C-alpha positions in Angstrom: -139.0 -35.0 49.9 -135.5 -33.6 49.4 -133.4 -35.8 47.0 -130.5 -37.5 48.6 -128.0 -39.6 46.6 -127.2 -41.4 49.8 -130.8 -42.7 50.0 -130.4 -44.0 46.5 -127.2 -45.8 47.4 -128.8 -47.4 50.4 -131.8 -48.4 48.3 -129.5 -50.1 45.8 -127.8 -52.0 48.7 -131.1 -53.3 49.9 -132.1 -54.4 46.4 -128.7 -56.1 45.8 -129.5 -59.8 45.3 -125.9 -61.0 45.8 -125.6 -59.7 49.4 -126.9 -61.4 52.5 -129.5 -59.6 54.6 -127.1 -59.2 57.4 -124.4 -57.6 55.1 -127.0 -55.2 53.8 -128.0 -54.1 57.3 -124.4 -53.7 58.4 -123.5 -51.5 55.4 -126.7 -49.4 55.7 -126.1 -48.9 59.4 -122.4 -48.1 59.1 -123.1 -45.5 56.4 -125.6 -43.7 58.7 -123.3 -43.9 61.7 -120.2 -42.9 59.9 -122.0 -39.9 58.5 -123.6 -38.9 61.8 -120.7 -39.6 64.2 -117.6 -39.9 62.1 -115.5 -43.0 61.6 -113.4 -42.7 64.8 -116.4 -42.1 67.0 -118.3 -45.1 65.7 -117.7 -48.5 67.2 -118.4 -51.9 65.7 -120.4 -52.8 68.7 -122.7 -49.8 68.1 -123.1 -50.8 64.4 -123.8 -54.4 65.4 -126.4 -53.3 68.0 -128.4 -51.0 65.6 -128.0 -53.5 62.7 -129.3 -56.3 64.8 -126.3 -58.6 64.3 -123.6 -60.0 66.5 -120.4 -57.9 66.5 -118.5 -61.0 65.4 -120.6 -61.1 62.2 -119.1 -57.7 61.2 -115.6 -59.1 61.5 -116.6 -62.3 59.7 -117.8 -60.5 56.7 -115.5 -57.5 56.6 -112.5 -58.4 58.7 -111.8 -55.0 60.2 -113.6 -51.8 60.9 -111.5 -50.0 58.2 -112.5 -52.6 55.6 -116.1 -51.9 56.5 -115.5 -48.2 55.8 -113.9 -49.1 52.5 -116.7 -51.5 51.6 -119.4 -49.0 52.4 -117.8 -45.8 51.1 -115.5 -46.6 48.2 -118.3 -48.1 45.9 -120.4 -45.1 46.8 -117.7 -42.6 45.8 -116.9 -44.2 42.5 -120.4 -45.3 41.5 -122.4 -42.3 42.7 -120.3 -39.3 43.7 -117.8 -39.1 40.9 -120.5 -39.6 38.2 -122.4 -36.7 39.7 -119.2 -34.5 39.6 -118.5 -35.3 35.9 -118.5 -32.6 33.3 -120.4 -34.9 31.0 -121.1 -32.2 28.5 -120.4 -32.4 24.8 -118.6 -29.4 23.3 -121.4 -29.0 20.7 -124.0 -28.7 23.5 -122.0 -26.0 25.2 -122.6 -23.6 22.2 -126.4 -23.8 22.9 -126.2 -23.8 26.7 -123.5 -21.3 27.7 -122.9 -18.0 25.8 -119.5 -17.6 27.5 -117.0 -19.1 29.9 -118.2 -17.1 32.8 -121.8 -18.4 32.6 -120.4 -22.0 32.3 -118.3 -21.7 35.4 -121.1 -20.1 37.3 -123.5 -22.9 36.4 -121.0 -25.7 37.2 -120.1 -24.2 40.6 -123.7 -23.6 41.5 -124.7 -27.2 40.6 -121.8 -28.8 42.6 -122.5 -26.6 45.6 -126.2 -27.5 45.4 -125.4 -31.2 45.1 -123.1 -31.1 48.2 -125.7 -29.0 50.1 -128.5 -31.5 49.3 -126.2 -34.4 50.3 -124.6 -33.0 53.4 -124.2 -36.5 54.9 -122.0 -37.4 51.9 -119.9 -34.3 52.3 -119.5 -35.1 56.0 -118.1 -38.6 55.3 -115.8 -37.3 52.5 -114.4 -34.4 54.4 -114.2 -36.0 57.9 -112.8 -39.4 56.9 -111.9 -40.2 53.3 -109.8 -37.1 52.5 -107.6 -37.8 55.5 -106.7 -41.3 54.2 -103.9 -41.1 51.7 -104.7 -44.3 49.8 -108.3 -43.2 49.2 -107.3 -39.7 48.4 -104.9 -40.9 45.7 -107.6 -43.1 44.1 -110.1 -40.3 44.1 -107.7 -37.8 42.6 -106.7 -40.3 39.9 -110.3 -41.0 39.1 -111.2 -37.3 38.9 -108.1 -36.6 36.8 -109.2 -39.1 34.1 -112.8 -37.9 34.1 -113.5 -34.5 35.5 -110.2 -32.7 34.8 -109.6 -34.1 31.3 -113.1 -33.2 30.2 -112.7 -29.8 31.7 -109.5 -29.2 29.7 -111.5 -30.0 26.5 -114.2 -27.5 27.4 -111.7 -24.9 28.5 -109.8 -25.2 25.2 -113.2 -24.7 23.4 -113.8 -21.4 25.2 -110.2 -20.3 24.5 -110.7 -21.0 20.8 -114.0 -19.2 20.8 -112.4 -16.2 22.4 -109.9 -16.0 19.6 -112.5 -16.6 16.9 -114.7 -13.9 18.3 -111.7 -11.5 18.3 -111.2 -12.2 14.6 -114.9 -11.7 13.9 -115.4 -8.5 15.9 -112.1 -6.8 14.9 -112.2 -8.1 11.3 -108.6 -9.2 11.5 -106.8 -11.9 9.6 -104.6 -13.1 12.5 -105.0 -13.1 16.2 -102.2 -14.0 18.7 -102.6 -14.6 22.5 -100.2 -14.9 25.4 -99.4 -18.2 26.9 -98.0 -19.8 30.1 -95.1 -22.3 30.4 -95.6 -25.3 32.6 -91.9 -26.0 33.5 -91.2 -22.5 35.0 -94.8 -21.4 35.6 -94.2 -18.1 33.7 -96.8 -16.2 31.8 -95.6 -14.9 28.5 -97.4 -11.6 28.0 -96.7 -8.0 26.8 -96.6 -5.1 29.2 -97.3 -2.4 26.6 -99.5 -4.0 24.0 -102.2 -1.3 23.3 -100.7 -0.5 19.8 -101.1 -4.1 18.6 -104.4 -5.1 20.1 -106.1 -4.2 16.9 -103.8 -2.9 14.2 -103.0 -2.5 10.6 -99.4 -1.8 11.3 -98.2 -5.3 10.6 -94.5 -4.3 11.0 -95.0 -3.1 14.5 -97.2 -6.1 15.3 -94.4 -8.5 14.1 -91.6 -6.8 15.9 -93.5 -6.4 19.2 -94.5 -10.1 19.2 -91.0 -11.2 18.2 -89.3 -9.2 21.0 -91.7 -10.7 23.5 -91.3 -14.3 22.3 -94.8 -14.6 20.9 -94.3 -14.5 17.2 -92.5 -17.7 16.3 -95.2 -20.1 17.6 -98.2 -21.5 15.8 -100.3 -22.8 18.7 -101.0 -19.3 20.2 -102.5 -18.0 17.0 -105.7 -18.2 14.9 -105.4 -18.0 11.2 -107.7 -17.6 8.2 -107.7 -20.9 6.3 -108.6 -19.1 3.0 -105.4 -17.1 3.1 -103.3 -20.2 3.7 -105.0 -22.1 0.9 -105.0 -19.4 -1.7 -101.4 -18.5 -1.2 -100.2 -22.1 -0.8 -98.5 -21.4 2.5 -96.6 -24.5 3.7 -94.0 -25.6 6.2 -90.4 -25.4 5.1 -89.1 -29.0 5.5 -85.5 -27.8 5.5 -85.6 -26.7 9.1 -86.3 -28.6 12.3 -86.0 -25.4 14.2 -87.6 -22.3 12.7 -90.3 -23.8 10.4 -93.1 -22.2 12.5 -91.4 -18.8 12.2 -91.1 -19.1 8.4 -94.8 -20.1 8.2 -95.8 -17.0 10.1 -93.6 -14.8 8.0 -95.2 -16.2 4.8 -98.6 -15.7 6.3 -98.2 -12.0 7.3 -97.2 -11.1 3.8 -100.9 -11.5 2.8 -102.7 -9.8 5.8 -103.7 -6.2 6.3 -104.9 -6.3 9.9 -104.0 -8.3 13.1 -105.0 -8.4 16.7 -103.5 -9.5 20.0 -105.2 -10.8 23.3 -103.0 -10.2 26.3 -104.2 -13.3 28.2 -102.4 -16.7 28.6 -105.1 -18.6 26.7 -102.7 -21.4 25.9 -100.3 -23.5 27.9 -96.8 -24.6 26.7 -96.3 -28.0 28.3 -92.9 -29.0 26.9 -90.3 -29.1 29.6 -86.8 -27.6 30.0 -85.4 -30.1 27.5 -87.7 -29.1 24.7 -86.8 -28.6 21.0 -85.9 -24.9 21.5 -83.6 -25.6 24.4 -81.6 -28.4 22.8 -77.9 -27.5 22.1 -77.3 -27.2 18.3 -73.8 -26.6 16.8 -75.5 -25.3 13.7 -77.9 -22.9 15.5 -76.0 -19.8 14.3 -76.4 -20.8 10.6 -80.1 -21.5 11.1 -80.7 -18.2 12.8 -78.7 -16.3 10.2 -80.7 -17.9 7.4 -84.0 -17.2 9.1 -83.0 -13.5 9.6 -82.1 -13.3 5.9 -85.6 -14.5 5.1 -87.0 -11.8 7.4 -84.8 -9.2 5.7 -86.2 -10.3 2.3 -89.8 -9.6 3.5 -88.8 -6.2 4.9 -87.4 -5.3 1.5 -90.5 -6.6 -0.3 -92.6 -4.4 2.0 -90.3 -1.4 1.8 -90.1 -1.3 5.6 -87.1 0.4 7.2 -84.3 -2.0 8.1 -83.5 -0.9 11.7 -85.1 -4.0 13.2 -83.2 -6.3 10.7 -79.9 -4.9 11.8 -80.9 -5.5 15.4 -81.9 -9.1 14.6 -78.5 -9.8 13.0 -76.8 -8.4 16.0 -78.9 -10.7 18.2 -77.9 -13.7 16.1 -74.2 -13.0 16.8 -75.0 -12.3 20.5 -76.8 -15.7 20.7 -73.8 -17.4 19.0 -71.4 -16.2 21.6 -73.7 -16.7 24.6 -74.7 -20.2 23.6 -71.0 -21.4 23.7 -71.0 -21.0 27.5 -74.5 -22.2 28.2 -74.8 -25.4 30.4 -76.4 -27.3 27.6 -73.2 -27.2 25.5 -71.6 -30.6 26.1 -68.1 -29.2 25.4 -65.6 -28.8 28.3 -64.1 -25.4 29.2 -61.1 -25.8 26.9 -63.3 -26.8 24.0 -65.6 -23.9 24.6 -62.7 -21.4 24.5 -61.6 -23.0 21.2 -65.1 -22.6 19.8 -65.0 -18.9 20.7 -61.6 -18.5 19.1 -62.7 -20.1 15.9 -65.7 -17.7 15.6 -63.8 -14.5 16.3 -60.9 -15.5 14.0 -63.2 -15.5 10.9 -62.9 -12.6 8.6 -66.6 -12.3 8.1 -67.2 -12.1 11.8 -65.3 -8.8 12.1 -66.6 -7.4 8.9 -70.3 -8.1 9.8 -70.0 -6.7 13.3 -68.3 -3.5 12.1 -71.2 -2.9 9.7 -73.7 -3.7 12.5 -71.9 -1.4 14.9 -72.9 1.5 12.6 -76.4 0.4 11.9 -77.9 -1.1 15.0 -80.4 1.0 16.9 -80.6 -1.2 20.0 -78.3 0.5 22.5 -77.4 -2.6 24.4 -76.4 -4.4 21.2 -74.4 -1.4 20.1 -72.4 -1.4 23.4 -71.9 -5.2 23.2 -70.5 -5.0 19.7 -68.3 -1.9 20.2 -66.8 -2.6 23.6 -66.8 -6.4 23.8 -67.5 -8.4 20.6 -64.8 -6.5 18.6 -62.3 -6.4 21.4 -61.0 -9.9 21.5 -61.5 -13.1 23.4 -61.0 -11.8 26.9 -63.4 -9.0 26.6 -66.0 -11.3 25.1 -65.6 -13.7 28.0 -66.0 -10.8 30.4 -69.2 -9.9 28.6 -70.5 -13.4 29.0 -69.7 -13.3 32.7 -71.4 -9.9 33.2 -74.4 -11.2 31.2 -74.8 -14.2 33.4 -74.5 -12.1 36.6 -77.2 -9.8 35.2 -79.6 -12.7 34.6 -78.8 -14.2 38.1 
């Protein structure tokens, strides 16, 4: 005999000692008729006739036909259906059951489709009636969110981690980085041309490529070797609220010889548009300048060419100017113009930019410095305007 969870539910109703016999017959009959004919095509008189009770008895016990639906279906959903849909699998068990994420998904989908196929009456009730009722739909979604979805996230994160661990093991690397996606703007942060850094001993190219694609500074999209961290006493620099992750990664790469990159968004950045990085900071220039100095120090230690360092310093000045006129700066228009004037009036501003003009290899930065940043306030404001137009 084919297993039906609906039969089990009706059996439990009949064995319920707190219900009257008439209530049991009404519930059992209503479930069968709702499943067979649908809610709207089932009358209370028909339920009463088949159940062998007076129609008034239904209203006496349940009040309305809709209450009867809720009384018969809701307990069934939350006590029988949802437990069957749970991903009640311990992460430790997954290692023995599923060799990879593909086999896990295949098995989960197959079992759920099999369950719905074997319990087609259940599927009929759910799809034909319950899902069209907003209050029921909300309750079901909330229940699934706290059981199925949350557990799935745990399992998914396990496979993501396993993917990165396998990458380290297979490629014999000491650092692996992956792409990620941002929740607030639904963008995936990946690299278009990444072949050179998928498995490389060129740590300089690896660092620069990740940095230019906004993938280097973070910790949560990377997998490290704990032995390297412990042996070299790599710690967070408590001086910085912004940039401590970047410094940690710089300290780490000093001790590695090989790294790899996975061009898939294995991690999700959930912080919104008001996150730590997007907060306006009057001292941001000083922080970025000091972080670039630390980067320069490593380049000198490694005897790497300094082209990228010059470009990074140019970027620091670029950010300083652009940030003045960003919406997150609470200053008014007059105050923003005063901030710009204070910056360009400093002696070191002109001296630094003249040196960078000679050394930067980034063509866009060279143009910005030569034709705008060193040409006074009006040309700088024109540059900011053109930059905003370009970014839409």
